[in-house]
N, C-alpha and C positions, 0 to 999 in steps of 0.2 A: 540180159544185156539190153540197157535201155536205148532207144532211138537216138541216131546222131542228131545233133542240134546244127542246122546249117543257118548260120546268121546272115542274111542277105540285105546288104544296104545298097543304095543307088550307085555309089561309086563318086570319086572326085579327084580331080587334077590337083587339088590343093593339097600340098604336103602336111600342112598343119591339121587339116580336117581329116585326112587319110589316117594320120597318126592317131588322133583322137578316137577314130571308129575302132582301129586296131586294138587300142589300149581297152575300150570297152568290152570288145569281144574276148580278150585275155581275161578279163575280170569275171565275165560270164563263165568262161571255162574254168577258172579257180572256184567258182560258186557251185559248180556242178561237178565234183571230182570223178563221179561215175557215169559221165556222159562224155562223148567224142564230140568236142565243140570246134566246128570249121566255119570259115568265112567264104563269102561269094559275093558277087555283085551283079546287077542288071545292066550296068553302062559304065563306060570310062576304064575301070581296073578289072583285073583278073585275079582269080578264075570267074569266069562267067557262070551265072547260076545254072544256065541250060547245059553246060558242060560237067557242072560239079555234081549236080543231082544224080545222074545216071552212073557215075563214076563211084557213088557210095554203095557198099554192100550192105544189105539189111534196111530195115526201116529208118525214115528220116522225117523229122520235123523241120519244117522251113519257117523260120521266124523272120518276118519282114522288120528290118530295122528302118521301117518308114512310119511317118507319124500319122497317116490317114490312108484310107482306102483310095484306089485309083487304078489307073491302066496296068502300072507295075504290078500290084497286087493281084488283081482280077484276071488280067490277060496273061502277063508274063508269067508269074509264080503258080497261079492255079494252073495254067497251061502246061508248065513244066511238071507239076505233080501229078496231072492226070496220065502222064506216060509212065508212070512207076507206081505200082499197084500198093507199095507200102511207104507211100509218101503222102503227107498232109501238110497243109498251110495254115500257120497259126494266124490269129488277129494281128493287124499292125498295131503299133505301140500306142496311138491315140485313137480316140480322146481318152484320157485317164487322169483321175485327181492328182496322182504323184507327177504328171507332167506340169500341172498347175502349180504345184509346190516348187518345182524347178524354176518355172518362169517367173514366179513371185520372187524367188531368191536374185534372179538375175535382175530384175526390175528394181529391187532394193539396192543395187549397187550402181544404179544410173545415176550420175551427178545431178543434183537439182531436184530429183523426184522425192525428196523427204520433206518438201515445203507443206505447210499447212493445206494449200489448196489441193495437194495430191489425193488427199482423201475421198474427194468428191470428183475430180477431173477424170475424163476418160483416159483410157490406155488403147493404142492401137495394136492389135494383134495381127503382125504380117506374117502370112502363111504362103507357102510357095504356089498353091493353086493347080487345078486339074480340070480337064473337061468331064471327067467321070463324075455323075450326079451324086455318088456315094461319098466323094470327097467332100462336097458341100455340106452333107449331113455332118461329117465328122469334124470339119472346121467350125461350124456352128455350135457343136456339143462342146468342142474345146473352148471356145470363146464364153460359152455359159459356165463352165467349170472355173475359167480363170475369173470371171465375174463374181462367183460364189466366194471364191479364195480371197479375192481382193475387197470385195465389197465397193467396187467402183464400175462404171460403165466400160464395156469393152466394144470397141469398133473394129470390125474385121476389115483387112485390106489384103488384097492378093498380089503376088509378085508375077504371076502369069495365068493367062487362059480365063480368068473371071473378073468381073466387076464387083465393087469398086476396086481400082487399082491403088497402089500405095500413094501415088501423086495426088489423085483425087481425094482421098482421105486425109492426107496431110493439109491440104488446102482448107478442108471442112474443119478441121481441128490442128490449127498452127501450134499449139503449145503441148500437145500429147506425146508423152513418151511412146516409144515404139518397142514392143515385145517382139522379138522374131522367134517364130514358131519354126525353127529350124535345128536339126541334130548337131550339124557340125559345119564349120567353114566351107565354102566352097561358091559355086555360081550364084546361087539365090542370095547368100550373105553379101557377096560383092555387089550384087544388083541392088539390094536394100540400101547398103552404104552409098552407092552413087546417086540413088534417087533421093536420099535424105541427108544431103551434105549438111554438116554442123548440127544435126538433129540428135537428141537422147535416143540412143539405139542400144538395146540390150545385145550381149553376145549370145551365141547359140547355147543350146542345152550343154552341149560339150564344148567348154570354152578354153580347152587347152590347160585347165587346171585339174586338180581331182575330179574324177569321174563321179558323179552324184550316185550314191549307193541306191538312189530310188530307180535309177534307170537300169541297174543290174538286176534288182529285184523284179522290175517290170517285165524284163525279157525272160527271166527264170519263170515267172507266172504265166507268160503267154505259152511258153514250152510246155509246161506242166498241164496246162489246161488243154492243149491240142494233143499231147501225148496219148491220152485216153482214147483218141479217135484213131490211132494208127492200127491198121488190120494185123 
């Protein structure tokens, strides 16, 4: 019997975002027919990961449906796993070249970014932000991957906790499209929309359309890499 995969996302009160995350987990479940796939959250929605993990019988791999390291990964999830001897935490989803591919697809759909100047003009990568220094390394790593993927400069902007914030970066690059490095709709996507009224803004990685197969593959890979570490 393979370990249970507990897919843990932040949680959101946005119904569209919550539905998109649920569909993603359902597709992971379909991709791993010999694995019990469950969902939990660190905030807003239920079940809470702190309650879900001890209720699982046998080994469990906690896969963060989070795009970077930070408080929720290193404090919440690793703290929860430490209380169960046969639980491990997989790496977060980012940075990863497959995420750069999805971001590039979202950017290609932005009106007006197909102009000739777009090949050399910068793109603003808007990330949620965290005070945990490990999140900074992950954000910079994702910006580097996206720069390689697009062949154009990437300017990082943070929606919380760090500088430069999105307003500052928008002022410095008034014509740059914004790639929102967010998994689904929710608080941070709404914030980005408010901070950039009338600006070219990509939809999240899960945009309420078909779930990109790259995201499913990425979660499966994170699970299988961590599975070998289960006692």
